[in-house]
One Martini backbone bead per residue (centre of mass of N, CA, C, O) as a GRO file, in nm:
protein
  195
    1MET     BB    1  -0.679   6.049   6.094
    2ASP     BB    2  -0.601   6.209   5.753
    3TYR     BB    3  -0.553   5.907   5.639
    4TYR     BB    4  -0.513   5.633   5.455
    5GLN     BB    5  -0.528   5.281   5.595
    6HIS     BB    6  -0.472   4.983   5.550
    7PRO     BB    7  -0.499   4.702   5.751
    8SER     BB    8  -0.211   4.577   5.636
    9ALA     BB    9  -0.074   4.812   5.730
   10ILE     BB   10   0.243   4.963   5.864
   11VAL     BB   11   0.268   5.221   6.118
   12ASP     BB   12   0.490   5.356   6.284
   13GLU     BB   13   0.576   5.510   6.550
   14GLY     BB   14   0.621   5.871   6.443
   15ALA     BB   15   0.508   5.884   6.188
   16ARG     BB   16   0.464   6.114   5.909
   17ILE     BB   17   0.128   6.191   5.757
   18GLY     BB   18  -0.041   6.335   5.538
   19ALA     BB   19  -0.304   6.459   5.413
   20GLY     BB   20  -0.462   6.243   5.182
   21SER     BB   21  -0.319   5.991   5.212
   22ARG     BB   22  -0.217   5.658   5.072
   23VAL     BB   23  -0.209   5.330   5.239
   24TRP     BB   24  -0.161   5.024   5.133
   25HIS     BB   25  -0.098   4.715   5.087
   26PHE     BB   26   0.176   4.600   5.268
   27VAL     BB   27   0.281   4.849   5.413
   28HIS     BB   28   0.592   5.015   5.543
   29VAL     BB   29   0.628   5.256   5.801
   30SER     BB   30   0.863   5.418   5.956
   31GLY     BB   31   0.900   5.623   6.235
   32GLY     BB   32   1.095   5.852   6.076
   33ALA     BB   33   0.905   5.930   5.865
   34ARG     BB   34   0.835   6.172   5.596
   35ILE     BB   35   0.505   6.255   5.477
   36GLY     BB   36   0.307   6.398   5.282
   37LYS     BB   37   0.062   6.511   5.086
   38ASP     BB   38  -0.108   6.326   4.870
   39VAL     BB   39   0.007   6.032   4.899
   40SER     BB   40   0.112   5.733   4.725
   41LEU     BB   41   0.119   5.388   4.860
   42GLY     BB   42   0.174   5.105   4.735
   43GLN     BB   43   0.194   4.805   4.722
   44ASN     BB   44   0.472   4.688   4.905
   45VAL     BB   45   0.587   4.942   5.062
   46PHE     BB   46   0.889   5.089   5.177
   47VAL     BB   47   0.979   5.314   5.460
   48GLY     BB   48   1.222   5.465   5.607
   49ASN     BB   49   1.345   5.665   5.855
   50LYS     BB   50   1.544   5.837   5.647
   51VAL     BB   51   1.270   5.986   5.509
   52VAL     BB   52   1.151   6.196   5.231
   53ILE     BB   53   0.824   6.287   5.137
   54GLY     BB   54   0.655   6.461   4.933
   55ASP     BB   55   0.408   6.610   4.786
   56ARG     BB   56   0.238   6.415   4.551
   57CYS     BB   57   0.343   6.144   4.550
   58LYS     BB   58   0.420   5.823   4.362
   59ILE     BB   59   0.430   5.491   4.491
   60GLN     BB   60   0.451   5.211   4.369
   61ASN     BB   61   0.480   4.893   4.349
   62ASN     BB   62   0.754   4.759   4.501
   63VAL     BB   63   0.886   4.992   4.683
   64SER     BB   64   1.212   5.095   4.834
   65VAL     BB   65   1.262   5.362   5.070
   66TYR     BB   66   1.555   5.432   5.180
   67ASP     BB   67   1.774   5.552   5.360
   68ASN     BB   68   1.862   5.881   5.231
   69VAL     BB   69   1.589   5.958   5.089
   70THR     BB   70   1.474   6.229   4.871
   71LEU     BB   71   1.144   6.352   4.785
   72GLU     BB   72   1.004   6.566   4.611
   73GLU     BB   73   0.755   6.695   4.466
   74GLY     BB   74   0.592   6.491   4.243
   75VAL     BB   75   0.704   6.207   4.246
   76PHE     BB   76   0.766   5.918   4.036
   77CYS     BB   77   0.735   5.575   4.115
   78GLY     BB   78   0.776   5.296   3.967
   79PRO     BB   79   0.739   4.975   3.940
   80SER     BB   80   1.005   4.818   4.099
   81MET     BB   81   1.188   5.024   4.187
   82VAL     BB   82   1.531   5.130   4.279
   83PHE     BB   83   1.701   5.180   4.577
   84THR     BB   84   1.997   5.295   4.733
   85ASN     BB   85   2.263   5.341   5.024
   86VAL     BB   86   2.503   5.150   4.935
   87TYR     BB   87   2.772   5.109   4.725
   88ASN     BB   88   2.935   4.845   4.895
   89PRO     BB   89   2.797   4.584   4.979
   90ARG     BB   90   2.796   4.374   5.280
   91SER     BB   91   2.702   4.138   5.511
   92LEU     BB   92   2.990   4.131   5.683
   93ILE     BB   93   2.964   4.460   5.664
   94ASP     BB   94   2.921   4.752   5.835
   95ARG     BB   95   2.759   5.048   5.642
   96LYS     BB   96   2.567   5.266   5.791
   97ALA     BB   97   2.779   5.511   5.790
   98GLU     BB   98   2.776   5.506   5.443
   99TYR     BB   99   2.548   5.648   5.362
  100ARG     BB  100   2.388   5.783   5.078
  101ASP     BB  101   2.262   6.059   4.928
  102THR     BB  102   1.930   6.105   4.782
  103LEU     BB  103   1.798   6.312   4.514
  104VAL     BB  104   1.458   6.395   4.406
  105GLY     BB  105   1.312   6.606   4.203
  106ARG     BB  106   1.074   6.779   4.114
  107GLY     BB  107   0.862   6.588   3.900
  108ALA     BB  108   0.992   6.326   3.874
  109THR     BB  109   1.068   6.023   3.677
  110LEU     BB  110   1.071   5.671   3.769
  111GLY     BB  111   1.073   5.403   3.612
  112ALA     BB  112   1.024   5.091   3.561
  113ASN     BB  113   1.284   4.909   3.701
  114CYS     BB  114   1.469   5.103   3.795
  115THR     BB  115   1.792   5.246   3.905
  116VAL     BB  116   1.919   5.418   4.205
  117ILE     BB  117   2.206   5.520   4.291
  118CYS     BB  118   2.367   5.623   4.534
  119GLY     BB  119   2.451   5.979   4.546
  120VAL     BB  120   2.229   6.114   4.377
  121THR     BB  121   2.094   6.352   4.143
  122VAL     BB  122   1.763   6.430   4.045
  123GLY     BB  123   1.625   6.633   3.849
  124GLU     BB  124   1.385   6.824   3.764
  125PHE     BB  125   1.174   6.659   3.556
  126ALA     BB  126   1.292   6.419   3.509
  127PHE     BB  127   1.337   6.107   3.283
  128VAL     BB  128   1.334   5.769   3.372
  129GLY     BB  129   1.356   5.488   3.221
  130ALA     BB  130   1.286   5.182   3.189
  131GLY     BB  131   1.558   5.001   3.344
  132ALA     BB  132   1.742   5.196   3.429
  133VAL     BB  133   2.078   5.312   3.532
  134VAL     BB  134   2.171   5.527   3.790
  135ASN     BB  135   2.519   5.666   3.852
  136ARG     BB  136   2.444   5.974   3.803
  137ASP     BB  137   2.381   6.274   3.759
  138VAL     BB  138   2.067   6.450   3.678
  139PRO     BB  139   1.930   6.663   3.479
  140ALA     BB  140   1.714   6.872   3.429
  141TYR     BB  141   1.480   6.732   3.191
  142ALA     BB  142   1.600   6.470   3.152
  143LEU     BB  143   1.647   6.194   2.927
  144MET     BB  144   1.674   5.852   3.050
  145VAL     BB  145   1.866   5.557   2.920
  146GLY     BB  146   1.986   5.264   3.031
  147VAL     BB  147   2.305   5.071   3.057
  148PRO     BB  148   2.393   5.304   3.150
  149ALA     BB  149   2.267   5.596   3.186
  150GLN     BB  150   2.152   5.801   2.907
  151GLN     BB  151   2.123   6.087   2.728
  152ILE     BB  152   1.852   6.161   2.471
  153GLY     BB  153   1.702   6.417   2.611
  154TRP     BB  154   1.402   6.612   2.663
  155MET     BB  155   1.159   6.733   2.904
  156SER     BB  156   0.867   6.821   3.004
  157GLU     BB  157   0.646   6.883   3.258
  158PHE     BB  158   0.420   6.706   3.104
  159GLY     BB  159   0.578   6.449   2.957
  160GLU     BB  160   0.727   6.559   2.692
  161ARG     BB  161   0.913   6.558   2.417
  162LEU     BB  162   1.166   6.754   2.305
  163ASP     BB  163   1.300   6.960   2.028
  164LEU     BB  164   1.631   6.894   2.129
  165PRO     BB  165   1.929   6.912   2.180
  166LEU     BB  166   2.167   6.836   2.418
  167GLU     BB  167   2.326   7.082   2.300
  168GLY     BB  168   2.325   7.439   2.330
  169HIS     BB  169   2.108   7.671   2.136
  170ALA     BB  170   1.756   7.658   2.224
  171GLU     BB  171   1.401   7.615   2.145
  172ASP     BB  172   1.079   7.518   2.299
  173VAL     BB  173   0.743   7.414   2.280
  174CYS     BB  174   0.468   7.307   2.440
  175VAL     BB  175   0.177   7.180   2.308
  176HIS     BB  176   0.007   7.159   2.583
  177THR     BB  177   0.098   7.460   2.740
  178GLY     BB  178   0.319   7.678   2.607
  179ALA     BB  179   0.583   7.622   2.714
  180ARG     BB  180   0.905   7.755   2.752
  181TYR     BB  181   1.224   7.616   2.634
  182VAL     BB  182   1.580   7.667   2.739
  183LEU     BB  183   1.891   7.607   2.582
  184SER     BB  184   2.211   7.620   2.771
  185GLY     BB  185   2.405   7.412   2.662
  186ARG     BB  186   2.336   7.162   2.933
  187LYS     BB  187   2.087   7.347   2.993
  188LEU     BB  188   1.750   7.352   3.118
  189HIS     BB  189   1.468   7.582   3.107
  190ARG     BB  190   1.191   7.747   3.218
  191GLN     BB  191   1.018   8.010   3.084
  192GLU     BB  192   0.889   8.276   3.193
  193ALA     BB  193   0.626   8.453   3.160
  194GLU     BB  194   0.529   8.734   3.033
  195GLY     BB  195   0.351   8.993   3.211
   0.00000   0.00000   0.00000
């Protein structure tokens, strides 16, 4: 075993966990889960069978990552944030065949106590504020807050708010890294360095 597992954690047979990952107190990883390298699973985390977690993700305490959720590399899940996998659950009706896929893009942040409703895609390096409820797709680099979540700005890959309008044509530079961000319409992308 080339990852750390706390004695109180349960890792079901068949689960794949990458080198350097840390599985902390009272975690339960289901047998079908695929977890990358250098991942941190905080206290009381649950990981379902049909879950893929990329390298260097941080899943903070009390998060359940249910079936059909995929986290790309470097996703941050804040304490007690929530994923769902059925849109209209009922205890008396079996809806396991109706699970909806949820994808969280590389480098995205999901703040403490936020909720991500199943079937959405959260774009790379998006930033969902604490307590927000995401019920539709989130653009890459978008800053989302509120219930339901609304976009109020743009974030750099470094995790700082950029001085850009929500739409139009504009540019800004991250003061921490010097990276240039270009807004075209309602899409933001990081411009590759020239030379």
